[in-house]
C-alpha positions in Angstrom: 144.8 120.3 151.3 143.0 123.4 150.4 139.4 123.4 151.5 137.2 123.9 148.5 134.2 126.1 149.5 130.7 125.7 148.2 131.2 128.8 146.1 133.9 126.9 144.2 131.3 124.3 143.2 128.9 126.9 142.0 131.7 128.7 140.1 132.8 125.4 138.5 129.5 125.0 136.8 128.9 128.7 135.9 131.5 129.2 133.2 134.3 130.5 135.5 137.9 129.7 134.7 139.0 126.4 136.3 142.1 126.1 138.5 143.7 122.7 138.1 144.6 122.5 141.8 141.0 123.2 143.0 139.7 120.7 140.4 142.1 118.0 141.8 141.2 118.9 145.4 137.5 118.3 144.6 138.5 114.9 143.0 136.5 115.9 139.9 138.0 114.4 136.7 135.6 116.3 134.5 136.8 119.6 136.0 140.4 118.5 135.6 139.6 117.9 131.9 138.2 121.5 131.7 141.3 122.9 133.3 143.5 121.1 130.9 141.4 122.3 127.9 141.3 126.0 129.2 145.0 126.1 130.2 147.1 123.8 128.0 150.3 123.0 129.9 148.8 123.5 133.4 149.5 119.8 134.2 153.2 120.7 134.5 152.7 123.9 136.5 154.4 124.1 139.9 153.2 125.9 143.0 154.8 129.4 143.0 155.7 129.3 139.3 154.8 132.3 137.2 152.6 132.1 134.1 149.5 130.3 135.3 146.6 132.8 135.1 144.2 131.2 137.6 146.8 131.4 140.3 149.0 134.5 139.7 152.2 134.4 141.6 153.1 137.8 142.9 156.2 138.8 144.9 154.6 137.4 148.1 153.8 134.1 146.6 150.4 132.3 146.7 148.2 130.7 149.4 149.2 127.4 147.9 152.8 127.8 149.0 151.5 127.9 152.6 148.5 125.5 152.5 149.8 122.8 150.1 152.8 120.5 151.0 153.1 119.6 147.4 154.5 121.3 144.3 152.7 119.8 141.4 149.2 118.8 140.3 150.4 115.2 140.2 151.6 115.2 143.7 148.3 116.7 144.9 146.4 114.0 143.1 148.5 111.3 144.7 148.3 112.8 148.2 144.5 112.9 148.0 144.3 109.4 146.5 142.9 110.4 143.1 144.6 107.8 141.0 142.5 108.3 137.9 143.3 112.0 137.9 147.0 111.2 138.5 147.0 108.9 135.5 145.2 111.5 133.3 147.8 114.2 134.3 150.6 111.8 133.4 149.2 111.6 129.8 149.9 115.4 129.5 153.5 115.1 130.7 156.8 114.8 129.0 159.0 111.7 129.7 161.5 113.6 131.9 158.7 115.2 133.8 156.9 111.8 134.2 160.1 110.5 135.7 160.4 113.5 138.0 156.9 113.2 139.1 157.1 109.4 139.7 160.1 110.1 141.9 158.4 113.0 143.7 155.4 110.8 144.7 157.5 107.8 145.5 156.2 105.7 142.6 159.0 103.2 142.7 157.8 100.8 140.1 157.3 103.5 137.4 160.6 105.3 138.3 162.7 102.1 138.2 161.0 101.0 134.9 161.8 104.4 133.3 165.5 104.2 134.5 165.7 100.7 133.1 164.4 101.8 129.7 166.6 105.0 129.6 169.9 104.8 131.5 170.4 108.6 131.0 167.1 109.4 132.7 168.6 110.2 136.1 171.2 112.6 134.6 168.5 114.4 132.7 166.5 114.7 135.9 169.4 116.2 137.8 170.0 118.7 135.0 166.3 119.7 134.7 165.3 119.5 138.3 168.4 119.7 140.5 166.2 120.9 143.4 164.2 117.7 143.6 165.9 116.0 146.5 166.2 119.2 148.5 162.5 120.0 148.0 161.5 116.4 149.0 163.7 116.5 152.1 162.3 119.9 153.1 158.7 118.7 152.7 159.0 115.6 154.8 158.5 113.3 151.8 160.5 110.3 153.0 159.5 107.9 150.3 160.6 110.4 147.6 163.9 111.0 149.3 164.6 107.3 149.7 163.7 106.6 146.1 165.9 109.4 144.7 168.8 108.4 146.8 168.5 104.7 145.8 168.4 105.8 142.1 171.6 107.7 142.6 170.6 111.4 142.9 173.5 113.4 144.4 172.9 113.5 148.1 174.2 117.0 148.7 172.6 118.7 145.7 170.9 121.9 146.8 169.6 122.7 143.3 169.4 126.5 143.9 167.3 126.1 147.1 168.5 127.7 150.3 170.2 124.6 151.6 171.3 121.0 151.1 168.8 118.2 151.5 170.2 117.4 155.0 170.1 121.1 155.9 166.5 121.4 154.9 165.5 118.2 156.8 167.2 119.4 159.9 165.5 122.8 160.0 162.2 120.8 160.3 163.6 118.4 162.9 162.8 115.6 160.4 165.0 112.9 162.1 164.0 110.0 159.8 164.9 111.9 156.6 168.1 113.2 158.3 169.2 109.7 159.3 168.5 108.4 155.7 170.6 111.2 154.2 173.4 110.7 156.7 173.4 107.0 155.9 173.9 107.9 152.2 176.9 110.1 153.0 175.4 113.6 153.2 177.8 116.3 154.2 177.6 117.4 157.8 179.4 120.6 157.1 177.8 122.0 153.9 176.4 125.4 154.7 173.1 126.9 153.6 172.7 130.3 152.1 172.5 131.8 155.6 175.9 130.3 156.6 174.6 127.5 158.8 175.6 123.8 158.7 173.0 121.1 159.3 173.4 121.2 163.1 173.0 124.9 163.1 169.9 124.6 161.0 168.5 122.1 163.5 169.3 124.5 166.4 167.7 127.5 164.6 164.7 125.4 163.6 164.1 124.3 167.2 163.6 127.9 168.1 162.1 129.5 165.0 160.7 127.0 162.5 159.3 124.6 165.2 157.7 122.1 162.9 154.8 120.5 164.8 155.9 117.0 163.7 159.7 117.6 164.2 161.9 116.0 166.7 164.8 118.4 167.1 166.6 116.7 170.0 166.6 113.4 168.1 167.8 115.2 165.0 170.6 116.9 166.9 171.6 113.6 168.4 171.7 111.9 165.0 174.0 114.6 163.6 176.3 114.5 166.6 176.5 110.7 166.5 177.5 111.0 162.8 180.3 113.4 163.6 178.8 116.8 163.0 181.0 119.6 164.3 180.1 120.7 167.9 179.0 124.3 168.1 181.1 126.6 170.2 178.1 127.8 172.3 175.0 126.1 173.6 171.9 127.3 171.7 168.5 126.1 170.6 165.5 124.9 172.5 166.1 123.6 176.1 165.8 120.0 174.9 168.3 120.6 172.1 170.7 122.3 174.5 170.5 119.2 176.7 171.6 117.1 173.8 174.5 119.5 173.0 175.5 119.6 176.6 175.7 115.8 176.8 177.9 115.5 173.7 181.1 113.6 174.7 183.3 115.9 172.7 182.1 119.0 174.5 182.4 117.2 177.8 186.0 116.2 177.1 187.0 119.7 175.8 185.7 121.3 178.9 
């Protein structure tokens, strides 16, 4: 969450332009209404997307890309427990976007009801937001990943991101998401834009990304148990190297 300083509260009552993300962070439905009135369409803006005046996205991105683990106003409202704001935002959202957002926040009841009423809904989602599963996997949003997979979202769809859902989970050492994706048949050899397969992403992540909540040794172990190709050389953090060193296929080949 972005901390909303006292100056934000003053600005919000002094005629300054209202940023939808700050209004949601404050849990202020009245400010959300002002943001919607001042910037029609802001309910469907995404973090890092161009065209939203209160948060201009330059080449280096915005602070939200580093401070928020969500992409949309709806996800932020759900994360912070502002149900009334979430419901208000949904009123400003098209059907396909409503479906996308229900999936993104793990709102299973809404998502399943929408699929039941429109069988083509999932195909539309994949066409409009092919990045959804990869983004959810890369943001440690297990409920969203599970829901998307159960609804039939293609398990290996990278959607223009830098890697497959499994690859993006592995770079974070997100073992639960990795296991879920593997159980749904995720490719163990699909390479990211940098040339690495999921195990290589895990190895690199253990040294460089180092997610504070990641379990890189367990992730490497899950990949190897599923049959991921064994790397030619030992690499990664010491704990990951221990996992690689203990792989039976490596032991037999040596």
